[in-house]
N, CA, C and O of each residue as an XYZ file, in Angstrom:
368
protein
N       0.454      0.995    -12.018
C       1.786      1.892    -11.518
C       1.631      2.738    -10.665
O       0.487      3.162    -10.830
N       2.040      3.187     -9.939
C       1.495      4.331     -8.795
C       2.548      4.839     -8.567
O       3.666      4.325     -8.609
N       2.239      5.914     -8.304
C       3.723      7.295     -8.412
C       3.865      7.339     -6.978
O       2.806      7.293     -6.352
N       4.966      7.419     -6.297
C       4.650      7.915     -5.020
C       6.000      9.472     -5.094
O       7.181      9.131     -5.152
N       5.762     10.614     -5.088
C       6.574     11.343     -5.214
C       6.905     12.642     -4.503
O       7.406     13.707     -4.863
N       6.283     11.994     -2.976
C       6.832     12.919     -1.820
C       6.457     12.453     -0.842
O       5.476     11.743     -0.622
N       7.426     12.931     -0.030
C       6.964     12.399      1.560
C       5.953     12.103      2.306
O       6.009     11.199      3.140
N       4.760     12.927      2.068
C       3.451     12.376      2.423
C       2.678     11.728      1.601
O       1.476     11.698      1.864
N       3.239     10.974      0.267
C       2.383     10.051     -0.370
C       2.520      8.892      0.358
O       3.553      8.729      1.009
N       1.290      7.715      0.357
C       1.486      6.288      0.687
C      -0.045      5.651      0.200
O      -1.206      5.987     -0.033
N       0.530      4.917      0.221
C      -1.081      3.731     -0.122
C      -1.489      3.146      1.415
O      -0.738      2.907      2.360
N      -2.782      3.022      1.324
C      -3.370      2.765      2.059
C      -4.582      1.616      2.078
O      -5.410      1.782      1.183
N      -4.860      0.241      3.142
C      -5.921     -0.300      2.745
C      -6.639     -0.688      3.453
O      -6.389     -1.480      4.361
N      -8.425      0.127      2.995
C      -9.011     -0.329      4.461
C      -9.685     -1.109      4.475
O     -10.273     -1.180      3.396
N     -10.174     -2.302      5.606
C     -11.019     -3.254      5.324
C     -12.340     -3.118      5.832
O     -12.575     -2.128      6.525
N     -13.273     -3.971      5.599
C     -14.563     -3.660      6.396
C     -14.779     -4.206      7.782
O     -15.156     -3.686      8.832
N     -14.275     -5.912      7.307
C     -14.374     -6.647      9.096
C     -13.209     -7.005      9.163
O     -12.302     -6.753      8.369
N     -13.169     -7.752     10.338
C     -12.401     -8.283     10.969
C     -11.772     -9.950     10.577
O     -12.170    -10.824     11.348
N     -10.827    -10.402      9.433
C     -10.919    -11.532      8.946
C     -10.111    -11.015      8.475
O      -9.893     -9.845      8.159
N      -9.214    -12.619      8.353
C      -7.551    -12.262      8.218
C      -7.208    -12.083      5.878
O      -7.506    -12.855      4.967
N      -6.600    -10.898      5.878
C      -6.450    -10.146      4.576
C      -4.781    -10.475      4.592
O      -4.042    -10.269      5.554
N      -4.525    -10.837      3.749
C      -2.709    -10.885      3.449
C      -2.854     -9.686      2.181
O      -3.768     -9.448      1.391
N      -1.799     -9.202      2.346
C      -1.296     -7.793      1.266
C       0.096     -8.116      1.038
O       0.860     -8.449      1.944
N       0.461     -8.001     -0.349
C       1.716     -7.349     -0.280
C       1.924     -6.557     -1.451
O       1.017     -6.491     -2.281
N       3.264     -5.797     -1.670
C       3.089     -4.886     -2.417
C       4.992     -4.922     -2.849
O       5.814     -5.355     -2.041
N       5.265     -4.545     -3.820
C       6.272     -4.062     -4.603
C       6.578     -3.333     -5.318
O       5.871     -3.240     -6.321
N       7.918     -2.326     -5.186
C       7.982     -0.825     -5.379
C       9.291     -0.888     -6.134
O       9.784     -2.007     -6.271
N       9.992      0.268     -6.700
C      10.609      0.323     -6.579
C      11.161      2.271     -6.592
O      10.679      3.099     -7.365
N      12.084      2.524     -5.682
C      12.651      3.537     -5.937
C      14.000      3.882     -6.584
O      14.904      3.074     -6.793
N      14.013      5.167     -6.868
C      14.858      6.305     -7.406
C      15.172      7.352     -6.973
O      14.356      8.202     -6.616
N      16.365      7.478     -6.927
C      17.173      8.703     -6.018
C      18.243      8.685     -6.795
O      19.046      7.753     -6.844
N      18.321     10.126     -7.691
C      19.073     10.433     -8.692
C      19.781      9.103     -9.537
O      18.704      8.622     -9.892
N      20.619      8.328    -10.015
C      20.803      7.140    -10.957
C      20.444      5.929     -9.643
O      19.943      4.898    -10.091
N      20.582      5.946     -8.598
C      20.610      5.062     -8.032
C      18.938      3.816     -7.985
O      17.912      4.350     -7.564
N      18.886      2.932     -8.240
C      17.427      2.609     -8.078
C      17.901      0.653     -6.991
O      18.782     -0.207     -6.998
N      16.354      1.015     -6.140
C      16.593      0.319     -5.144
C      14.896     -0.320     -4.906
O      13.839      0.262     -4.659
N      15.258     -1.863     -5.125
C      14.084     -2.383     -4.818
C      13.240     -2.765     -3.442
O      13.904     -3.056     -2.448
N      11.764     -2.773     -3.359
C      11.653     -3.335     -1.934
C       9.863     -3.821     -1.825
O       8.701     -3.797     -2.233
N      10.447     -4.057     -1.302
C       8.392     -5.358     -1.451
C       8.140     -5.193      0.665
O       8.904     -4.660      1.471
N       7.019     -5.776      0.874
C       6.545     -5.519      1.971
C       5.298     -6.553      1.878
O       4.427     -6.470      1.013
N       5.348     -7.724      3.084
C       4.277     -7.862      3.480
C       3.069     -7.806      4.359
O       3.239     -8.101      5.542
N       1.957     -7.493      3.981
C       1.014     -6.865      5.327
C      -0.270     -8.235      5.700
O      -1.017     -8.725      4.853
N      -0.219     -8.621      7.209
C      -0.981     -9.660      7.093
C      -2.080     -8.130      8.421
O      -1.738     -7.399      9.350
N      -3.417     -8.413      7.651
C      -4.246     -7.346      8.673
C      -5.808     -8.211      8.866
O      -6.568     -8.712      8.038
N      -5.842     -8.127     10.065
C      -6.751     -8.997     10.584
C      -7.681     -8.345     11.789
O      -8.136     -8.886     12.797
N      -7.806     -6.843     11.263
C      -9.248     -6.152     12.094
C      -9.538     -5.207     11.021
O      -8.789     -4.794     10.136
N     -11.073     -4.873     11.320
C     -11.492     -3.968     10.294
C     -11.086     -2.592     10.877
O     -11.347     -2.197     12.013
N     -10.134     -1.664      9.533
C      -8.682     -1.026     10.249
C      -8.815     -0.421      8.746
O      -9.577     -0.745      7.835
N      -7.906      0.470      8.805
C      -7.208      1.154      7.688
C      -5.574      0.720      8.084
O      -5.114      0.611      9.221
N      -4.860      0.511      6.785
C      -3.579      0.540      7.107
C      -2.741      0.802      6.707
O      -3.361      0.730      5.647
N      -1.276      1.235      6.267
C      -0.403      1.668      5.702
C       0.053      0.482      4.977
O       0.480     -0.411      5.709
N       0.068      0.259      3.756
C       0.673     -0.966      2.722
C       1.640     -0.545      2.200
O       2.522     -1.393      2.336
N       2.222      0.823      1.333
C       3.263      1.367      1.091
C       3.530      2.769      1.751
O       2.730      3.704      1.744
N       4.682      2.770      2.277
C       5.101      3.819      3.347
C       5.324      4.612      1.553
O       5.451      4.241      0.386
N       5.236      6.227      2.576
C       5.698      7.049      1.804
C       7.540      7.143      0.977
O       8.037      6.089      1.373
N       8.020      7.462      0.592
C       9.440      7.659      0.059
C      10.541      8.589      0.531
O      10.548      9.703      0.008
N      11.180      8.402      1.149
C      12.182      9.064      1.480
C      12.382     10.187      0.744
O      12.260      9.981     -0.463
N      12.737     11.677      1.150
C      13.379     12.771      0.511
C      13.626     12.819     -0.870
O      14.314     11.799     -0.920
N      13.600     13.147     -1.820
C      14.305     13.168     -3.066
C      14.247     11.880     -3.674
O      15.173     11.283     -4.223
N      13.151     11.538     -3.531
C      13.117      9.820     -3.667
C      11.921      9.582     -4.660
O      11.023     10.422     -4.709
N      11.892      8.700     -5.283
C      10.177      8.528     -6.684
C      10.176      7.386     -6.030
O      11.226      6.746     -5.970
N       9.148      6.967     -5.490
C       8.966      5.251     -5.407
C       7.825      5.081     -6.495
O       7.073      5.984     -6.863
N       7.822      4.010     -6.865
C       6.944      3.283     -8.340
C       7.058      1.814     -7.524
O       7.915      1.043     -7.092
N       5.346      1.992     -7.631
C       4.629      0.894     -6.561
C       4.459      0.231     -8.268
O       3.979      0.793     -9.253
N       5.014     -1.064     -8.149
C       4.821     -2.258     -9.445
C       3.955     -3.113     -9.607
O       3.476     -3.655    -10.604
N       3.696     -3.236     -7.936
C       2.059     -4.100     -7.781
C       1.016     -4.317     -6.128
O       1.657     -3.922     -5.154
N       0.441     -4.538     -5.987
C      -0.180     -4.935     -4.934
C      -1.058     -5.810     -4.822
O      -2.017     -5.549     -5.549
N      -1.223     -7.075     -4.033
C      -2.048     -8.016     -3.811
C      -2.857     -8.175     -2.924
O      -2.208     -8.063     -1.885
N      -3.908     -8.372     -2.679
C      -5.240     -8.523     -1.676
C      -5.767     -9.657     -1.868
O      -6.306     -9.973     -2.928
N      -5.646    -10.588     -0.598
C      -6.321    -11.932     -0.634
C      -6.651    -11.940      0.739
O      -5.885    -11.942      1.703
N      -8.467    -11.945      0.697
C      -8.943    -12.907      1.412
C      -8.801    -14.569      1.995
O      -9.385    -15.570      1.580
N      -7.860    -14.440      3.039
C      -8.146    -15.689      3.470
C      -9.184    -16.084      4.391
O      -9.041    -17.011      5.189
N     -10.036    -15.513      4.304
C     -11.700    -16.692      4.556
C     -12.976    -16.554      3.377
O     -13.738    -15.730      2.870
N     -12.498    -18.382      3.345
C     -13.114    -18.908      2.189
C     -14.464    -19.162      2.144
O     -14.915    -20.099      1.485
N     -15.241    -18.314      2.870
C     -16.501    -18.296      2.896
C     -17.092    -16.858      3.245
O     -18.164    -16.600      2.697
N     -16.554    -15.899      4.067
C     -17.284    -14.597      4.211
C     -16.519    -13.354      3.633
O     -15.480    -12.999      4.188
N     -16.909    -12.803      2.737
C     -16.521    -11.627      1.993
C     -16.027    -10.337      2.437
O     -16.819     -9.701      3.131
N     -14.987     -9.843      2.216
C     -14.634     -8.733      3.042
C     -14.529     -7.129      1.838
O     -14.013     -7.104      0.721
N     -15.162     -6.050      2.529
C     -15.130     -5.596      1.307
C     -14.009     -4.094      1.858
O     -14.036     -3.441      2.901
N     -13.080     -3.981      0.586
C     -11.428     -3.544      1.041
C     -11.411     -2.633     -0.096
O     -11.676     -2.924     -1.262
N     -10.987     -1.226      0.486
C     -10.494     -0.272     -0.545
C      -9.559      0.281     -0.418
O      -9.341      0.835      0.660
N      -8.756      0.342     -1.333
C      -7.196      0.849     -1.684
C      -7.296      2.071     -1.674
O      -8.151      2.382     -2.504
N      -6.860      2.991     -1.154
C      -6.301      4.861     -1.203
C      -5.125      4.941     -1.330
O      -4.395      4.276     -0.595
N      -4.712      5.613     -2.107
C      -3.686      6.845     -2.578
C      -3.744      7.969     -2.004
O      -4.819      8.553     -2.145
N      -2.703      8.652     -1.201
C      -3.156      9.721      0.187
C      -1.704     10.526     -0.015
O      -0.599     10.075      0.287
N      -2.018     11.956     -0.658
C      -0.532     12.604     -0.838
C      -0.469     13.321      0.699
O       0.334     14.247      0.815
N      -1.218     12.967      1.798
C      -1.267     13.915      3.191
C      -2.482     15.257      2.690
O      -2.479     16.424      3.081
N      -3.059     14.860      2.107
C      -3.798     15.907      2.089
C      -5.656     15.610      1.344
O      -6.825     15.786      1.686
N      -4.937     15.122      0.280
C      -6.317     14.330     -0.377
C      -6.354     12.621      0.001
O      -5.223     12.135      0.014
N      -6.912     12.135      0.153
C      -7.311     10.900     -0.083
C      -8.110     10.075     -1.281
O      -9.328      9.921     -1.190
N      -7.523      9.664     -2.166
C      -8.500      9.062     -3.306
C      -8.340      7.632     -3.125
O      -7.546      6.956     -2.472
N      -9.491      7.314     -4.024
C      -9.917      5.509     -3.423
C      -9.777      5.148     -4.598
O      -9.935      3.966     -4.903
């Protein structure tokens, strides 16, 4: 579980090759007593860094429950790195 506690926190994924990568992320937002589930599917096909979970809104805590990453190429590997950033420090 990952906690995004500010409007600068987000989760990113870096891919090393231009191959088809499927990413799914699911989370729960908490704002006061209001709980809101969310999810996002992100297809990636380039060697780049992609935001896979956006920062929460102001006064909201986002708890990331699941992140799945799948390389759709059956013969070629792809280096991927999951990064949590608070807007200043990026931790792999």
